[in-house]
N, C-alpha and C positions, 0 to 999 in steps of 0.2 A: 276809365273803367278797368279794374284789376282783372287778372286772369281767372281768379276764382269766381267772380260775378259773371264774367263772360261765359265760363263753362256752365254755370248753373242756368243761365239764359238759354244756351244752346241745348242743354239737356231737356229743359222744359219744352222747347219748341219740338224737339224730336219726339218727346212723349206725347204731346198733343197731336202732332202729325200722325203718329202711329195709331193713336186712338181714333182719329178720323178714318184711317184706312180700315180699321177693324169693324167699326160700326156701319161703314158705308155711308155715302153722301145722302142717300135718300132718307136714312133714318137719323142723321145727325141733327140734333136740335139747334135752332138758331142761337140759343143761349150759349151752347158749347163753342160755336164758331165765333160768336161775338166776344166771348171771354178770351179766346185765343188772340183776336185782333187787339182787344184792349190791353192784354198782357204785353204784346209787342210794343205798343205805343207808349204805355206808361212805365215800363221797366227801364228806368234810367233815362227817359226822354229820347230825343232823336238819335243820340249817339248809340244807345242800346239798340234801337230799331235798325240802324244802319249796320250794326255789328252782327245781328242775328238774322237779318233778312236773307243773306246768301245761304245760311244754314237751312232756312226754311225751304228755299227753292232747290237746294242740293238734294233734299230728300224727296223731291217730286219726281216720280217715275215718268219716263217718256210715254208709257202705256196707260198712265192714270187718266181716268175720265175727268173732263173739265166741263163745268156748266157755265155758260155765258149768258149774261143779261145785256139787253140793249136799251138805252134811253134815246128815244127819238124814232119816229116811224114815218115822218113826212117824206123823207128821201126814199128812193127806190133801193138804196144801198141796204136797208134793213132787211127787206125781203131777200136781197141778194146774199146777205150773210146767212140767212136761214137756209136758202137753197144750197149754199156751199157746204155748210156743216150738217144740216139735217136731212137733206134730200140726196145730194150728190155724195155726201159722206167722204169728202176729200181728206178729212182728218179724223179717222175712226176714233171714237171715244170722246170726241168733243161735240157738244150740242149747244145750240141756242135754245134755252128753255123759257126765258122770260123776256117780255117787251113792255115798255111803257110808250104810249103814243101821245102826241100832242092833242089828238082827238080820238074818240073811239073808232071812228071810221078808218083813220090811218093805222091804228093798232091792229084792227081786225083784218085789214087788207094785207098787212105784213105777215100776220099769223097764217092767213090762208095761203099766200104765195110762198112763204118760207117754212111752212109746217112747224110753226112755233107754238107750243102748246098752251102757254100761260100769259095772260095779260095782267099787269098790276096797275092799280089806280094811282099809287104813289110810288115813285121810283125806289124810295128807301125800303119798301117792302122786300126788295131783292137782297138786301144785306143779310148775310147769314144763309142765303140760299144759292149764291153764285160764287164761282171761283175767279171769274174775270168779267170785265165790263167793257162794252163798246159804247161810246157817246157819239150820236150821229144826228145832231140838229142841222138844219139847213143854214141857219145864221150862226156864225161863230161866237156871237156875244153870249149865247146861252151855255156854251160848252163847259166852262170852268166851274160855274155854280152847280151844274148837274153832276160833275165828276167829283167834286170836293169831298163829300161825306164818304164816298167809296174809297178814295185814295187814303183818307184818314183812317179808314177801317182796314187798310192793308190789302185792298183788292187791286191786282194789276189792271191797268186801264189803257185802252187804245182810244184816242180821240180823233175822230175823222177830220179830214181837212175842212177848212184851215183850223189850226190848233186853238186859236183864240182871236179876239178882235182888238186887243190892246196888249202890246208887248210888256208893259209894266205889270199888268195883272198876271200875265203869263209867267213872268219872272218870280213873282211872289208865290204863285201856285207851285211851280217846279221846285222852289226852295222848300216849301212845305213837304212835297213828295220825297225829296232827298232826306229831310229830317225824320220822316216816319219810315223810310226805307221801302217805299212802294214804287215799283217800276211803272213808268208812264212813257208813252211815245205817241207821235202823230206824224203823218206824212201824206203827200200826194201819191196816189197809186200810179200816176204817170211817171213821177220822179223815181219812186222806189220800185224799179222794175229791172229785170234782166236786160231789157233793151237799152234803157238809159245808162246802165253801168257799162254795157258794151260800148256804147258811143263815147263814154268818158275815156275808155281805153284808146279809142281811135283818135280822140282829140290830143292825147298825150303824144301820139306818134306823128302828128301832122306838121309840126314846126310852127312857124309864125302864123297867127290868125289875127286879122286886123279889125274885122267887124263880124257881128253875129246878127242874124235875123231869125226871130222865132215867132211862130204863129199859133194861135189857139183861140177858142171861143171865150169871150169876156163881154158881159153886159155892164157897162159903167154905171147904169142906173138900177141895177138889180136890187129888189127890196130885201135881199138876203145879204146885204153888205157891200153892194157895188162891186168894186174890183176884187174884194176879198173872195167873193163867190165865183169860183172857177179861175180867178186870177192866180191862185196858188198852183194850178196845173201848168200854167205857162211860165211862172216864175221859178218855182223850186227846181225843175229840171235844169233851167239855165244856171242856177247856183250850184247844182251838182256837177255840171259839165265844166264850168269856167270859174268856179270859186265864189266866195261870198263877200268879196271886197268891193261891193257896189257903193259908190260914194254919193251919187246924186241921181235924181230921176226927174223926168218931165213928161207929162201927158199932153198930147194935142187931141182935140176931140171935135166932133160934129154931132151934137146930140149924144146918144148913147154909143155911137161909134167912136173909134179912136185908135191911137197907137202911142207907144211910149218909147222914150230914149233913156237908156241907163248907162251911166258912165262909171267905169271901174277905176280903181286907184292906179292900176297899171297902164291906163290909157285905152283899154279896150272899150269899144262902143257896142252896145246891144240895142237892137230895135225890136220891140214887141208889137206885133200886128194883131189887134183884137178882132176876131172874126165873129160875125153874128149869123150868117147864112150857112156857112159850111162848118162841119164838125171835124175834129182831129187836130193833131199837133205836128208841126214840122220845124226843123232847124236847119238853117243855111249858114255857111261861114265863108268869108272872103279870105283867100290865101294869096300867095304871091302872083298867081297867074289866072285864077278863076274863082267863080262862086260855086261852092260845093254843098249839096244837100247831104246832111248826115243821116245815115240810115243804119239801123241795127243789123248786125250780121248773124244774130242768134234769134231763135224762137223763144217766146216767153215760156217759162216753166209752167208745169201743170201739177199742183196748183201754183198760181203766180207768186213771185217773190214777196210781194207786199203782204200776202196772207201768211206765207211760210214764216216770215220774220215776226209777224204779230203773234202767231201761235208759239213760236220759240220764246218770245218774251213772257207769254202767259205761263209757259212750262218751267222756264229756268230763271226768270227775272232779268235776263240780259236785254238791255235796251239797244235797239238797232240804230239809233240816231242820237247824237249828243243833244242835250238840252239847249246849249248855246246855238246850235244850228237851227233848232226849232224857232227860237226867239229871233234869230237874224232874219229869217224869212218873213216873220210877222212885222218886223221893223221896216223892211222894204215895202211891204204891202201898205203899211200906214203912210209912208212917204208918197206912194202912188195915189192913195186915196186923197191926200191933201192936194196933190198936183192935179187930180181930176177935177177939183173945184176951182183952182186958180189958173191952170195951164201954165204954170211957171216952174222953174227949177226948184227942187226941194232936196235939201240935204237929208241923207238917211241918218237917223239917230239910233245907233246901236246901244243896247243896254247890257 
């Protein structure tokens, strides 16, 4: 794409963005926003979108109001997002104004508890009305289809954990997001926290570590995807702390109880203990002379880091986590799922 075309695309984005500020979001017609999204996507294909997307976000003020829509209300998270933005107002100027629920009951409960004013019967009713999207189904198999039309329309999207149910589908989805220039991210709130990143610093200072034991709640028979549901909270922090070079996994189980052994390419062994009675997550490491519990030395920020970085992406387009890292975690979860059925060693197939 030549510099003349690039300049015209950038100028058009600036003009449209300025128009949006002048008329105000409440009065901006859906057709105006849709034309802006369609222009970005169609003007020269994915290359043009990637080229002009930074310009779009660069013109977004830190003080500009952002309207969020949420797909999914079965989780308590949806009401939690409403409380964070609408009631506690941790991020002034940012509001959750629309929600779609799997049932009317789920939607109305989230609206009441999170002070969310509008329910939509079809998620796509939100296109043209929102500036950012959160997808929050309990089962990850629904996430990508729900998010796809919004990402294609250029709406920054946070997909709650886990990102998806199959890494191959996730790869295709993220490729599409890159082509249209829309920022997308997903992570475990346990992993993406000030506490976990502080522990990561400690690990770097500890010297040799021979084994890791990590505990957390997991139901291997969960109707929401077995090890995928909550398994991401025990797995992703492990990958943040010790890297993503997990080669093989094996689950041993007794009914829905169980534990897993993960073998790293550097020889490190990690044992995951799946709790069902107790809540919370702990990490222990074997060093040269003792077993040590890793504990954070810092208090979690207020608001927590996972929300801060999500909002930063909505405002600036800066993705807080690489697409490859997102996919790597899903690939390990897939291997764990297979081993949960066979109780045999399964090689992790990264894509």
